[in-house]
Structure formats: structure tokens, C-alpha cells
ROGUDO-665973 format. One record per residue (C-alpha): residue number from 1; residue in one letter; x negated, y, z. Coordinates in Angstrom, 2 decimals, always signed. Each point is the difference from the previous one (the first is absolute). Layout:
<lotis>
LOTI   pos   code        c1        c2        c3
LOTI   NUM      A         X         Y         Z
...
</lotis>
This chain:
<lotis>
LOTI   pos   code        c1        c2        c3
LOTI     1      M    +70.11    -37.92    -18.04
LOTI     2      P     -1.43     +2.65     +2.40
LOTI     3      E     -1.43     +3.20     -1.50
LOTI     4      P     -3.85     +0.30     +0.09
LOTI     5      N     -1.51     +2.25     +2.64
LOTI     6      K     -0.61     +3.29     -1.83
LOTI     7      H     -2.02     +1.50     +2.87
LOTI     8      R     -2.55     -2.82     -0.18
LOTI     9      K     -0.43     +0.57     -3.70
LOTI    10      R     -0.65     +3.70     +0.59
LOTI    11      W     -2.57     -0.82     +2.67
LOTI    12      Y     -2.10     -2.11     -2.33
LOTI    13      R     -0.07     +2.55     -2.75
LOTI    14      P     -3.62     +1.04     -0.81
LOTI    15      R     +0.66     +3.65     +0.79
LOTI    16      N     +1.24     -0.81     +3.50
LOTI    17      V     -2.96     -2.26     +0.69
LOTI    18      V     -2.45     +2.70     -1.11
LOTI    19      L     +1.73     +2.62     +2.17
LOTI    20      T     -0.09     -2.32     +3.01
LOTI    21      V     -3.72     -0.68     -0.47
LOTI    22      L     -0.70     +3.70     -0.41
LOTI    23      F     +1.94     +0.77     +3.17
LOTI    24      A     -2.03     -2.58     +1.92
LOTI    25      I     -3.24     +1.48     -1.37
LOTI    26      V     +1.08     +3.49     +1.08
LOTI    27      L     +0.72     -1.29     +3.51
LOTI    28      V     -3.43     -1.64     +0.24
LOTI    29      I     -1.77     +3.11     -1.28
LOTI    30      G     +1.97     +2.15     +2.41
LOTI    31      W     -0.99     -2.22     +2.92
LOTI    32      I     -3.68     +0.14     -1.07
LOTI    33      C     +0.08     +3.79     -0.32
LOTI    34      L     +1.76     +0.53     +3.33
LOTI    35      D     -2.33     -2.30     +1.86
LOTI    36      G     -2.99     +1.39     -1.87
LOTI    37      W     +0.99     +3.55     +0.91
LOTI    38      R     +0.17     -1.01     +3.65
LOTI    39      V     -3.53     -1.43     -0.31
LOTI    40      Y     -1.20     +3.13     -1.81
LOTI    41      T     +1.36     +2.47     +2.53
LOTI    42      D     -0.39     -2.00     +3.20
LOTI    43      A     -3.52     -1.41     +0.30
LOTI    44      P     -0.19     -2.78     +2.60
LOTI    45      E     -1.44     +0.79     +3.40
LOTI    46      S     -2.86     -2.41     -0.64
LOTI    47      T     -1.67     +2.62     -2.21
LOTI    48      D     -0.54     +2.23     +3.04
LOTI    49      E     -2.73     -2.33     +1.23
LOTI    50      Y     -1.97     +0.26     -3.25
LOTI    51      R     +0.58     +3.75     -0.24
LOTI    52      A     -1.31     +0.55     +3.52
LOTI    53      E     -3.12     -2.08     -0.67
LOTI    54      M     -0.67     +1.88     -3.22
LOTI    55      M     +0.36     +3.40     +1.64
LOTI    56      A     -2.34     -1.10     +2.80
LOTI    57      L     -2.63     -1.14     -2.52
LOTI    58      C     +0.28     +3.19     -2.05
LOTI    59      A     -0.40     +2.12     +3.13
LOTI    60      A     -2.88     -2.10     +1.40
LOTI    61      G     -3.09     +2.06     +0.65
LOTI    62      Q     +1.75     +3.32     -0.51
LOTI    63      P     -0.51     +2.46     +2.85
LOTI    64      E     +2.80     +1.46     +2.04
LOTI    65      G     +1.27     +3.38     -1.07
LOTI    66      E     +2.28     +1.71     -2.48
LOTI    67      D     +1.13     -2.00     -3.02
LOTI    68      G     -1.11     +1.66     -3.24
LOTI    69      W     +2.19     -2.08     -2.28
LOTI    70      P     +3.08     +2.30     -0.12
LOTI    71      L     -2.15     +2.99     -1.00
LOTI    72      L     -1.95     -2.01     -2.59
LOTI    73      A     +3.20     -1.48     -1.44
LOTI    74      G     +1.43     +3.51     -0.40
LOTI    75      V     -3.09     +1.11     -1.94
LOTI    76      L     +0.15     -3.04     -2.29
LOTI    77      E     +3.72     +0.42     -0.68
LOTI    78      Q     -0.44     +3.69     -0.93
LOTI    79      L     -2.89     -0.83     -2.31
LOTI    80      D     +1.96     -2.83     -1.60
LOTI    81      S     +3.00     +2.27     -0.53
LOTI    82      A     -2.13     +2.71     -1.65
LOTI    83      A     -1.66     -2.53     -2.32
LOTI    84      E     +3.31     -1.66     -0.94
LOTI    85      D     +1.65     +3.34     -0.83
LOTI    86      A     -2.88     +0.85     -2.34
LOTI    87      R     -0.11     -3.41     -1.68
LOTI    88      R     +3.71     -0.66     -0.47
LOTI    89      P     +0.70     +2.24     -3.05
LOTI    90      L     -3.11     -1.32     -1.77
LOTI    91      W     +0.95     -3.59     +0.77
LOTI    92      Q     +3.45     +0.58     -1.42
LOTI    93      S     -1.54     +1.31     -3.22
LOTI    94      G     -2.36     -3.00     -0.19
LOTI    95      D     -3.21     +2.02     +0.50
LOTI    96      W     -1.60     -2.39     +2.49
LOTI    97      D     -3.57     +1.34     -0.17
LOTI    98      R     +0.94     +3.60     +0.69
LOTI    99      A     +2.43     -1.15     +2.72
LOTI   100      D     -2.83     -1.50     +2.04
LOTI   101      E     -2.12     +3.14     -0.43
LOTI   102      A     +2.93     +2.21     +1.01
LOTI   103      G     +0.58     -2.10     +3.13
LOTI   104      H     -3.61     +0.38     +1.12
LOTI   105      A     +0.06     +3.74     -0.70
LOTI   106      A     +3.23     +0.42     +1.98
LOTI   107      M     -1.42     -1.95     +2.92
LOTI   108      E     -3.16     +2.12     -0.01
LOTI   109      A     +2.05     +3.19     -0.04
LOTI   110      A     +2.20     -1.25     +2.83
LOTI   111      L     -3.03     -0.72     +2.18
LOTI   112      D     -1.02     +3.65     -0.26
LOTI   113      E     +3.26     +1.93     -0.39
LOTI   114      L     +1.93     -1.91     +2.68
LOTI   115      G     -2.95     -0.23     +2.37
LOTI   116      L     +0.17     -3.81     -0.09
LOTI   117      L     -3.78     -0.41     +0.15
LOTI   118      D     +0.01     +1.59     +3.45
LOTI   119      E     +2.97     -2.19     +0.97
LOTI   120      L     -1.99     -3.03     -1.15
LOTI   121      R     -2.95     +1.05     +2.16
LOTI   122      R     +2.27     +0.38     +3.02
LOTI   123      A     +1.64     -3.38     -0.61
LOTI   124      L     -3.26     -1.94     -0.43
LOTI   125      A     -1.48     +1.67     +3.10
LOTI   126      L     +2.63     -1.71     +2.16
LOTI   127      P     -1.08     -3.26     +1.65
LOTI   128      R     +2.82     -2.45     -0.74
LOTI   129      F     +1.75     -1.15     -3.19
LOTI   130      V     +2.75     -2.52     +0.67
LOTI   131      R     +2.45     -0.18     -2.85
LOTI   132      P     +3.62     -0.85     +0.91
LOTI   133      W     +1.70     -2.52     -2.27
LOTI   134      T     +2.82     -2.47     -0.29
LOTI   135      T     +0.06     -3.36     -1.73
LOTI   136      E     +1.95     +1.34     -2.96
LOTI   137      G     -2.27     +3.03     -0.24
LOTI   138      L     -3.04     -2.26     -0.18
LOTI   139      L     +1.25     -1.11     -3.41
LOTI   140      M     +1.65     +3.02     -1.47
LOTI   141      N     +0.25     +3.49     +1.39
LOTI   142      E     -2.25     +0.78     +2.95
LOTI   143      L     -3.54     -1.19     -0.57
LOTI   144      L     -0.74     -0.61     -3.66
LOTI   145      P     +1.14     +3.24     -1.69
LOTI   146      L     -2.53     +2.19     +1.84
LOTI   147      T     -3.03     -1.94     -1.27
LOTI   148      S     +0.29     +1.77     -3.36
LOTI   149      P     -0.38     +3.58     +1.31
LOTI   150      T     -2.75     -1.25     +2.34
LOTI   151      R     -2.04     -1.23     -2.98
LOTI   152      R     +0.61     +3.22     -1.93
LOTI   153      L     -0.95     +2.08     +3.03
LOTI   154      S     -3.27     -1.88     +0.37
LOTI   155      K     -0.87     +0.70     -3.65
LOTI   156      N     +0.73     +3.67     +0.56
LOTI   157      L     -2.17     +0.12     +3.14
LOTI   158      T     -2.97     -1.68     -1.70
LOTI   159      Q     +0.22     +2.38     -2.97
LOTI   160      R     +0.00     +2.91     +2.41
LOTI   161      M     -3.02     -1.57     +1.66
LOTI   162      R     -1.87     -0.01     -3.34
LOTI   163      N     +0.97     +3.60     -0.67
LOTI   164      A     -1.17     +1.14     +3.44
LOTI   165      A     -3.34     -1.78     -0.51
LOTI   166      E     -0.43     +1.72     -3.38
LOTI   167      R     +0.47     +3.36     +1.72
LOTI   168      G     -2.51     -0.98     +2.67
LOTI   169      N     +2.66     +0.23     +2.71
LOTI   170      W     -1.18     -2.96     +2.09
LOTI   171      T     +2.23     +0.83     +2.99
LOTI   172      E     +3.11     -0.41     -2.16
LOTI   173      T     -1.48     -3.09     -1.67
LOTI   174      L     -0.52     -1.71     +3.37
LOTI   175      D     +3.48     +1.04     +1.19
LOTI   176      L     +1.66     -1.50     -3.09
LOTI   177      M     -2.07     -3.17     +0.30
LOTI   178      R     +1.11     -0.38     +3.62
LOTI   179      L     +3.67     +0.54     -0.94
LOTI   180      T     -0.16     -2.59     -2.81
LOTI   181      I     -1.65     -2.65     +2.18
LOTI   182      Q     +2.54     +0.62     +2.79
LOTI   183      L     +2.90     -0.19     -2.47
LOTI   184      G     -1.29     -3.37     -1.22
LOTI   185      D     -0.42     -1.26     +3.56
LOTI   186      V     +3.54     +0.99     +1.00
LOTI   187      T     +1.46     -1.55     -3.17
LOTI   188      A     -1.87     -3.27     +0.51
LOTI   189      R     +1.52     -0.44     +3.49
LOTI   190      Q     +3.58     -0.20     -1.26
LOTI   191      P     +1.73     -3.41     +0.00
LOTI   192      T     -0.05     -1.03     -3.67
LOTI   193      T     -2.63     -1.38     -2.35
LOTI   194      I     +0.49     +2.87     -2.43
LOTI   195      H     -0.87     +2.47     +2.76
LOTI   196      A     -3.12     -1.92     +1.03
LOTI   197      M     -1.23     -0.10     -3.61
LOTI   198      T     +0.99     +3.63     -0.66
LOTI   199      G     -1.82     +1.18     +3.13
LOTI   200      A     -3.18     -1.90     -0.94
LOTI   201      S     +0.25     +1.37     -3.55
LOTI   202      I     +0.25     +3.58     +1.32
LOTI   203      Q     -3.09     -0.47     +2.17
LOTI   204      R     -1.93     -1.54     -2.91
LOTI   205      R     +0.99     +2.97     -2.16
LOTI   206      A     -1.35     +2.40     +2.63
LOTI   207      L     -3.28     -1.94     +0.25
LOTI   208      R     -0.39     -0.15     -3.80
LOTI   209      T     +0.55     +3.76     -0.21
LOTI   210      V     -2.74     +0.60     +2.57
LOTI   211      R     -2.40     -2.21     -1.97
LOTI   212      D     +0.87     +1.89     -3.19
LOTI   213      I     -0.81     +3.26     +1.78
LOTI   214      F     -3.36     -1.45     +1.08
LOTI   215      N     -0.70     -0.89     -3.65
LOTI   216      E     +1.03     +3.36     -1.43
LOTI   217      R     -1.78     +2.47     +2.28
LOTI   218      A     -2.50     +0.39     +2.81
LOTI   219      V     +1.72     -0.33     +3.35
LOTI   220      P     -1.55     +1.82     +2.99
LOTI   221      S     -1.54     -2.35     +2.53
LOTI   222      E     +2.26     +1.19     +2.83
LOTI   223      V     +3.07     -0.64     -2.17
LOTI   224      S     -1.25     -3.54     -0.77
LOTI   225      V     -0.24     -0.61     +3.76
LOTI   226      E     +3.61     +1.12     +0.49
LOTI   227      I     +1.14     -2.15     -2.93
LOTI   228      A     -1.68     -3.02     +1.60
LOTI   229      A     +1.95     +0.72     +3.21
LOTI   230      L     +3.28     +0.16     -1.94
LOTI   231      V     -0.80     -3.23     -1.84
LOTI   232      A     -0.48     -1.69     +3.36
LOTI   233      I     +3.65     +0.61     +0.92
LOTI   234      V     +1.13     -2.29     -2.84
LOTI   235      D     +0.74     -3.10     +2.06
LOTI   236      D     -0.35     -3.59     -1.12
LOTI   237      P     +3.42     -0.96     -1.36
LOTI   238      A     +1.89     -2.08     +2.56
LOTI   239      V     +0.84     -2.76     -2.48
LOTI   240      A     +1.03     -2.61     +2.58
LOTI   241      Q     +2.31     +2.48     +1.73
LOTI   242      Q     +1.51     +1.15     -3.31
LOTI   243      L     +0.68     -3.59     -1.06
LOTI   244      E     +1.71     -0.65     +3.34
LOTI   245      I     +2.14     +3.11     -0.54
LOTI   246      E     +0.89     -1.31     -3.46
LOTI   247      R     +0.90     -3.40     +1.44
LOTI   248      L     +2.36     +1.61     +2.52
LOTI   249      A     +1.46     +2.21     -2.73
LOTI   250      T     +0.67     -3.06     -2.17
LOTI   251      Q     +1.72     -1.82     +2.86
LOTI   252      N     +1.98     +3.14     +0.79
LOTI   253      I     +1.20     +0.30     -3.59
LOTI   254      L     +0.92     -3.70     -0.10
LOTI   255      H     +2.14     +0.41     +3.14
LOTI   256      W     +1.68     +3.04     -1.49
LOTI   257      T     +0.61     -1.51     -3.43
LOTI   258      H     +1.27     -3.32     +1.32
LOTI   259      G     +2.22     +1.48     +2.71
LOTI   260      S     +0.81     -1.24     +3.45
LOTI   261      R     +1.63     -3.23     -1.25
LOTI   262      G     -2.76     -0.98     -2.43
LOTI   263      Y     +1.58     +1.31     -3.22
LOTI   264      A     -2.08     +1.34     -2.85
LOTI   265      L     +0.32     +3.55     -1.21
LOTI   266      P     +2.73     +0.60     -2.63
LOTI   267      L     -0.98     +0.48     -3.62
LOTI   268      T     +0.74     +3.74     -0.13
LOTI   269      T     -2.26     +0.72     +2.95
LOTI   270      L     -2.79     -2.06     -1.56
LOTI   271      F     +0.11     +2.29     -3.00
LOTI   272      D     -0.01     +3.04     +2.31
LOTI   273      A     -3.20     -1.33     +1.58
LOTI   274      G     -1.58     -0.51     -3.41
LOTI   275      V     -0.07     -3.80     +0.28
LOTI   276      V     +0.80     -1.80     -3.25
LOTI   277      S     -0.32     -3.75     +0.33
LOTI   278      G     +1.53     -1.17     -3.27
LOTI   279      G     +2.78     -2.54     -0.24
LOTI   280      L     +2.92     -0.22     +2.37
LOTI   281      V     -0.55     +1.66     +3.38
LOTI   282      A     +2.81     -0.79     +2.40
LOTI   283      M     +0.71     -0.25     +3.69
LOTI   284      S     -0.20     -3.39     +1.62
LOTI   285      P     +1.03     -0.67     +3.61
LOTI   286      V     -2.63     -1.87     +1.97
LOTI   287      D     -0.16     -1.24     +3.52
LOTI   288      P     -3.05     +1.66     +1.65
LOTI   289      A     +0.04     -2.64     +2.72
LOTI   290      N     -0.10     -2.87     -2.48
LOTI   291      D     -1.44     +0.95     -3.39
LOTI   292      D     -0.26     -3.68     -0.97
LOTI   293      R     +3.77     -0.07     -0.51
LOTI   294      S     +0.06     +3.01     -2.34
LOTI   295      L     +0.52     -0.25     -3.73
LOTI   296      L     -3.34     +1.68     -0.53
LOTI   297      R     -1.92     -2.70     +1.88
LOTI   298      A     +1.82     -2.64     -1.98
LOTI   299      G     -1.11     +1.71     -3.22
LOTI   300      V     +3.55     +0.16     -1.35
LOTI   301      A     +0.25     +3.78     -0.45
LOTI   302      R     -3.43     +0.76     -1.45
LOTI   303      W     +0.97     +3.49     -1.19
LOTI   304      Y     +1.08     +1.14     +3.46
LOTI   305      L     -2.28     +1.96     +2.27
LOTI   306      A     -1.62     -2.08     +2.72
LOTI   307      S     +1.03     +0.19     +3.62
LOTI   308      R     -1.47     +2.54     +2.36
LOTI   309      G     -1.83     -2.69     +1.93
LOTI   310      E     -1.55     -1.52     -3.11
LOTI   311      C     -1.05     +3.40     -1.41
LOTI   312      G     -1.46     +1.10     +3.34
LOTI   313      A     -2.05     -3.17     +0.46
LOTI   314      L     -1.38     +0.22     -3.55
LOTI   315      A     -0.88     +3.69     +0.42
LOTI   316      D     -1.87     -0.73     +3.24
LOTI   317      Q     -2.00     -2.75     -1.74
LOTI   318      W     -0.99     +2.47     -2.72
LOTI   319      Y     -1.22     +2.60     +2.52
LOTI   320      V     -1.98     -2.57     +2.00
LOTI   321      V     -1.88     -1.05     -3.15
LOTI   322      L     -0.45     +3.61     -1.15
LOTI   323      K     -1.45     +1.10     +3.36
LOTI   324      A     -2.50     -2.86     -0.17
LOTI   325      Q     -0.99     +0.96     -3.56
LOTI   326      A     -0.47     +3.65     +1.02
LOTI   327      K     -2.81     -1.07     +2.36
LOTI   328      Q     -1.95     -1.65     -2.83
LOTI   329      P     -2.85     +1.76     -1.88
LOTI   330      F     +1.17     +2.19     -2.87
LOTI   331      A     -1.77     -2.05     -2.68
LOTI   332      T     +1.69     -3.30     +0.86
LOTI   333      R     +3.16     +1.23     +1.69
LOTI   334      W     +2.46     -0.90     -2.73
LOTI   335      D     -1.59     -3.22     -1.23
LOTI   336      G     +2.89     -2.43     -0.37
LOTI   337      W     +2.56     +2.72     +0.71
LOTI   338      P     +2.98     -0.10     +0.10
LOTI   339      P     +0.69     -3.30     +1.79
LOTI   340      Q     +1.90     -1.94     -2.63
LOTI   341      K     +2.51     -1.66     +2.29
LOTI   342      L     +1.02     +3.25     +1.66
LOTI   343      M     +0.10     +1.90     -3.29
LOTI   344      T     +2.23     -2.64     -1.60
LOTI   345      A     +2.42     +0.26     +2.95
LOTI   346      I     +0.06     +3.82     -0.09
LOTI   347      Q     +0.63     +0.07     -3.75
LOTI   348      S     +3.12     -2.11     +0.41
LOTI   349      P     +3.12     +2.01     -0.96
LOTI   350      K     +1.47     -0.49     +3.46
LOTI   351      H     -2.94     +1.97     +1.49
LOTI   352      A     +0.60     +3.09     -2.14
LOTI   353      L     -0.58     +2.33     +2.95
LOTI   354      L     -3.36     -1.56     +0.91
LOTI   355      A     -1.15     +0.06     -3.62
LOTI   356      Y     +0.69     +3.74     +0.08
LOTI   357      F     -1.77     +0.82     +3.28
LOTI   358      L     -2.95     -2.37     +0.44
LOTI   359      P     -2.19     -0.11     -3.15
LOTI   360      G     -2.29     +3.00     -0.46
LOTI   361      L     -1.19     +0.29     +3.61
LOTI   362      E     -3.45     -1.04     -1.24
LOTI   363      R     -0.47     +3.57     -1.24
LOTI   364      L     +0.40     +1.24     +3.57
LOTI   365      V     -2.81     -2.29     +1.17
LOTI   366      D     -2.41     +0.80     -2.85
LOTI   367      G     +0.79     +3.71     +0.26
LOTI   368      A     -1.27     -0.02     +3.58
LOTI   369      D     -3.42     -1.24     -1.15
LOTI   370      A     -0.07     +2.57     -2.82
LOTI   371      L     +0.66     +2.78     +2.54
LOTI   372      I     -2.87     -1.21     +2.21
LOTI   373      V     -2.34     -0.04     -3.02
LOTI   374      E     +0.93     +3.54     -1.00
LOTI   375      R     -0.25     +1.28     +3.58
LOTI   376      T     -3.47     -1.56     +0.34
LOTI   377      A     -1.06     +1.39     -3.39
LOTI   378      T     +1.16     +3.51     +0.92
LOTI   379      H     -1.89     -0.20     +3.31
LOTI   380      L     -3.12     -1.13     -1.87
LOTI   381      M     +0.34     +2.85     -2.50
LOTI   382      S     +0.32     +2.56     +2.79
LOTI   383      A     -3.26     -1.37     +1.47
LOTI   384      I     -1.68     +0.10     -3.44
LOTI   385      E     +1.11     +3.62     -0.45
LOTI   386      Q     -1.42     +0.94     +3.42
LOTI   387      Y     -3.29     -1.68     -0.93
LOTI   388      Q     -0.05     +1.72     -3.38
LOTI   389      A     +0.71     +3.44     +1.49
LOTI   390      I     -3.15     -0.27     +2.14
LOTI   391      Q     -2.31     -2.04     -2.25
LOTI   392      T     +1.21     +1.63     -3.27
LOTI   393      R     +0.31     -3.46     -1.54
LOTI   394      P     +2.13     -3.09     +0.57
LOTI   395      P     -1.48     -2.89     +1.98
LOTI   396      A     -1.91     -2.64     -1.93
LOTI   397      S     +2.11     -2.68     +1.72
LOTI   398      L     +2.81     -0.15     +2.53
LOTI   399      G     -2.52     -1.22     +2.59
LOTI   400      D     -1.58     +3.48     -0.03
LOTI   401      L     +3.14     +1.32     +1.73
LOTI   402      V     -0.72     -2.09     +3.11
LOTI   403      P     -0.12     +1.00     +2.84
LOTI   404      E     +0.32     +3.78     -0.37
LOTI   405      W     +3.17     +0.14     -2.08
LOTI   406      I     +1.57     -3.43     +0.56
LOTI   407      E     -0.65     -2.64     +2.66
LOTI   408      S     -0.31     -2.85     -2.49
LOTI   409      V     +0.71     -0.75     -3.65
LOTI   410      P     +3.61     -1.26     -0.20
LOTI   411      T     +1.05     -3.08     -1.90
LOTI   412      D     +2.63     -0.10     -2.72
LOTI   413      P     +3.05     -1.82     +1.43
LOTI   414      I     +1.00     -1.11     -3.49
LOTI   415      H     -2.84     -2.52     -0.33
LOTI   416      G     -1.81     +0.25     +3.35
LOTI   417      G     -3.27     +1.26     -1.50
LOTI   418      P     -1.57     +3.42     -0.54
LOTI   419      F     +1.43     +2.87     -2.03
LOTI   420      G     -1.61     +0.73     -3.35
LOTI   421      Y     -2.07     +3.18     -0.16
LOTI   422      K     -2.34     +1.44     -2.64
LOTI   423      L     -1.39     +3.39     -1.00
LOTI   424      L     +1.16     +1.57     -3.26
LOTI   425      T     -1.66     +2.36     -2.47
LOTI   426      D     +1.81     +1.85     -2.79
LOTI   427      D     +3.35     -1.36     +1.15
LOTI   428      P     +2.85     +1.33     -2.22
LOTI   429      A     +2.10     +0.65     +3.13
LOTI   430      G     -2.85     +1.88     +1.69
LOTI   431      R     -0.49     -2.55     +2.78
LOTI   432      S     -3.43     -0.43     +1.57
LOTI   433      Y     +0.83     -3.49     +1.31
LOTI   434      L     +2.56     -2.77     -0.41
LOTI   435      L     +1.68     -1.79     +2.91
LOTI   436      Y     +2.01     -3.07     -0.95
LOTI   437      S     +1.53     -3.29     +1.14
LOTI   438      F     -0.98     -3.29     -1.61
LOTI   439      G     +3.60     -1.15     +0.18
LOTI   440      A     +1.31     -3.37     +1.18
LOTI   441      D     -2.58     -2.01     -1.98
LOTI   442      G     -2.88     +1.64     +1.93
LOTI   443      V     -2.08     +0.35     -3.19
LOTI   444      D     -1.95     +3.23     -0.52
LOTI   445      N     +0.59     +1.12     -3.59
LOTI   446      G     -1.89     +3.27     +0.44
LOTI   447      G     +3.12     +2.08     +0.43
LOTI   448      L     +1.46     -0.93     -3.40
LOTI   449      F     +3.70     +0.85     +0.04
LOTI   450      H     +2.88     -0.79     -2.34
LOTI   451      D     +2.71     +2.55     +0.67
LOTI   452      D     +3.11     -2.13     -0.53
LOTI   453      G     +2.16     +1.78     +2.57
LOTI   454      H     +0.19     -3.00     +2.32
LOTI   455      G     +0.01     +2.00     +3.25
LOTI   456      I     -0.40     -2.33     +2.98
LOTI   457      A     -0.04     -2.98     -2.38
LOTI   458      S     -3.25     +1.34     -1.51
LOTI   459      Y     -1.84     -1.54     +2.95
LOTI   460      R     +1.09     -3.41     -1.27
LOTI   461      V     -0.75     +0.52     -3.70
LOTI   462      D     -2.62     -2.58     -1.05
LOTI   463      D     -1.25     +1.47     -3.28
LOTI   464      G     -3.59     +0.89     +0.84
LOTI   465      S     +0.88     +3.41     +1.42
LOTI   466      D     -0.26     +1.79     +3.35
LOTI   467      V     +2.24     +2.55     +1.76
LOTI   468      P     -1.56     +3.51     +0.16
LOTI   469      L     +0.79     +1.95     +3.17
LOTI   470      N     -1.27     +3.46     -1.03
</lotis>
């Protein structure tokens, strides 16, 4: 009788089977990583088209001349470095409150000791600001990090503005106001949503500081005239253009993350980009020319990222709807938002990237209206202050400002009606009048305000309150 095959018995031993399976898994993972690294380091040529369109949109309307971005970036990086050096030891010891204070103090010292305030003036006096970037940098290391020192710098500039006004140095006050508004304008032109919102926030902070100064002390009439001229340079936010830039950025990122052959980004890179989708995220080959034949279209691999074509089409649908909503009146803009069908598709695990990038753009749209309200309110207050400097009292109504100080009484873009205005006596804050918005409901509650820290959302709070503007 022949002897049994000993090699076959060894092959079917559990240990050998496990080792074989593990070896196959290692090969698959190695292939994914190698191909993923090629995608990560070699963005497809198709992204060049989106990048060129984005750069053209960002540069639209900017005059010819020297580019101020390199000089401004150098100032921001030095300020950020000074603040980080001061905060780091306190962070490491867990003293978070003092760390933030130390960072602001270090930034303020750097502005003076390193002459960075003069460098900032020189940078913002230049005509053009076109920020260079790459697709990878859009996500991680070129654009986003410098928004933090920009916000801190704006806080420092507005505090200096208050201090200069307290000393009665109106020349310095106007100079700092101009710098802050210009910094916000330059920031808002950069090609990401966070920059658009940061830039608008900086300009709103400058306008709020000016209104606080009007409340706290008598401003000379000639200074009020110059403030009105500075307020006028705060442009209407180009919401439609910014949304188009965001659409191109989304398509650009999708081309980069999916690679030239339609593969999705590998898991490690997703974590680098801060995208956490939950569940299994893997790479699935698709045929860009025939998505109907892919596993994703068949619904078999529901935990795989969708194809580039499917993601791109869904993103474009979202931006089309969002642009249409942005044109609607503030009060009714988000009725029925978000569109349920689109939201359900975006929240699918296979659209992890879209779920990360698309929701939240509503804040960009509403923030534009809030900036227009605050710009209009600051312009009105400068006219009221000019009236008060001559008449020694505030006007009985906003109509008294027409036509000498303003051409016509502006409407509140939040609800399309008039601003609220009333005279005050014995006001705890020392105000002689109150200027306020009725909010989205358009109901005049006499300036009653519930300070719940809602920010822009306070215009939508329906609790019988208004939004004071001074």
C-alpha cells in the first residue's frame, strides 16, 4: 500500500493556511500602498485645469502690479513663530489660559520689536495678492495653517485701535482700521471657505470696534467722515464667485484623491487629511468611462469610496442648489434645507470625502449678509456721529440724516425692512441711541436682546429679541 503524501498533510495544517492567508493580505496591502503612494505624489494632469480656473477667479479684479503675498506671508509666519514659542511651555504644563495670553503678548511684542507692523503696512499697500498653492497644500500645509495667525493679528490690531482712540490719536486709529479691513479683504480672496469666512470675520471685528469707539467717546466730525470713507471700501462679499471657487476646489481634490485611474485615496492619506468616515475605507478600481460596470454602482461594496465621476457629479449638484439658495432672501433662504435626496446621498459612507467638504457652506452665505448689515450699521453710525457733532444731539429718526449726511435711509438686508432706531436716556452703557436689526422674523421688539452668544446665528433666533448694532 503506497505511503500517504506527507507534503499534502503539511499544507493543510491550520498554521500553514493562516500563514498563506496572511501573506496574501500583506501582498494586497502592499499593492494598495504602492499604488496609493503613486496617487499621493503624482496628481493627475486633469487637476491643472481646475487649478488654473481657481487661480484666475482668485486673481479676478486685482490690478496689475507687485504681488504682496510673499511679504504678507513672511509677516504672518514670524508672528506665528513668536506666539508658538511663547505658548509651547505653558501648553506642555497644561496651563491653557495663560498660554493664550502669552501668545497674544508675544505677537504684540513682535509687531513692535521686529518692526513687523511696518512690514504689514508695506505688504498691504501692494496691489496684488495671489497666493500660490498646490492640490496637496490646499488640504494640509500651504493655505490653512496661516489662518490662525491672521485671526490673532486682527485681534491685536483692533485692540491697538481701541487704545489709540482712548489716547485721542485718531490718525493711528484710522491707520489701524484701514490695515484691519485690508487684511480681512486679502484673506477673504484666498481659495478656501475657511479663508472667506475668516476674512469676513476680520472685517466684522473691525466694524464692531469702530462702533464701540462711537459708543464710548465723542468722535470728531472730520474723523467720522474718514471712517465713513474707510467703511465704503468693505466690498459686498462675492458669494457666487466664492462658491464657484469652492466647487472647483472640490473637483480638484476629488481628482487628486482618486488618482488618474479613478482610484480612491488610501486610508493613511485620508487620516492625514483629517477625513474619518467610519467603517472600512478601501480602494476600489472603477472604470471612469463606464461607471455602470463598477462594483460601487452595483451597490456590492457599500463601504468603498465612490468613483471620481459619481463624486464629482454629486458635488456639482450640491453647488448648483446652494448657489440658487444663496440668491434667496435671508429670512426664507434655508426653508426646506438641506435637500433630503442630496443629503442622504452625501451621508452615504462611500461619499466620505463629500460629507467632509460640502456641509457647512451655509455659514459662508449667511456671513456675507451679516457683513453687509454691519457695514451698513457702521456707515449709519458715522452719519449719526457727524449729525450729533453739529446738532449736539442725535437725530430723532434716521430720516433726519437725509439728504445732508446720507442719500437715503438704507434697508436691513436681513428682513428687507428698515433698521430699528430709538433714542435712549439713562442707558447703563452710556449710549444716547440704539441702532438694531429686527432679525430674520422682521418683528420690532424694541431692541430687546438676549445675549446667547449666537454670533451670525443671532439674526435667525426667533425668541422675541432683536440684534443690537451699537
